[in-house]
N, C-alpha and C positions, 0 to 999 in steps of 0.2 A: 504494500500500500504506500502511496505517496500523497503528499499534500502540496497543492499549488497555492502558495500564499502571495497575494497581490496587494500592493499598496498604491493607491492613486492619490495625487495631490491636485487640488483645484485652486484656481486663482481665488484670492480672498473675496468673500462675498458671493461666490457662485456655487458652493457645494450643494445647497438646497435645489437650485435650478438644475444642476447636473444630475442629481439623484432622481429628480422628477422626470427628466428626459429619459433616463435609463428605465425607470419604473414604467413609463408609458410606451417606450419603443424598443427596449432591449431585454428586459427581465425575462419575459415569457419565452423569447427565442433562445436565450442562453440556457435557461432551465430545460428547454426541450432537448437540447443537445448534450448538456453537461450534467443534468440532474440537479438536485438541490445542493447548494453549498453547505459546508459545515458551519460557516460564519459569513455574514454579510453585515457589516457594522460601520457606522460613522465614528470617528475618534471624538471622545468627550473631553479629554485633557491632552496637553501637549500640542501637537500640530492639529488644531481643530479644522483645518482646511483639507484633511485627508480622510479617507475611508479604506477599509480593507475587506477583502473577501478571500475565503479559503475553500478550494474545491478538492474533493477527495477522488482519487483514481486508484484502480487496482494495480497499475504499473505505468511505466513511462510509455509503453506501447498503447495502453488504453487511453492515456492522456492525449497522445499524438493523434489517434484516430478520432476521438471526440472533438478535439479542437479543429481538426481538418474538416470535419462535417459542419461545424459551426461556421468556419471561415467560408465554406462554399455556399452557405445559405444566403440567398439574395436579400432576405429580410434583415439578416445581421449586417450585411454590407450597407444596407440603407440606414440602419441605426448608426453604424460607424461614421457614415457621411454626415448625418445630423449632428453627432457628437463633435466631429472635427469642425464643422461649420460654426457650432456654438462657441468653440474655443475655450471651454471651461477648464479643461485638463492642462496641467503644466508638467507633470512628471508621473512616471510609473516605475515601480520596482517589483520584480517577480522573484520569488524564491521557491525552489523545490525542496520540500522537507521530507525526511524519512523518519518514522517513529523509532524511538529507542527500543532496545530489546525488552525492557520492563513495562512499556506502555501497553495498556489494554484498551482497545476501542470500546467506548461506551455504547 
């Protein structure tokens, strides 16, 4: 199992607008291809202009296949264009995490 941990940072004052755009135009499409994330949350303290989501995959191959299907979806491409046109995002950091030997999935 692997976890795809993604942190996105928005321009100050735009995170609510960005999350609304995603909720309206991206959320259902992404869930269709990737399933439900383990976490999808806005940052409450620290960098309050950021949010994270964590997706769970069986393996790197599972992740690659699901993300390829998402990328090929015309509705996802339409959402990406809307997001780019809005210009709310300023950075993205992705990390692939593997559970430690003693961690048990809940």
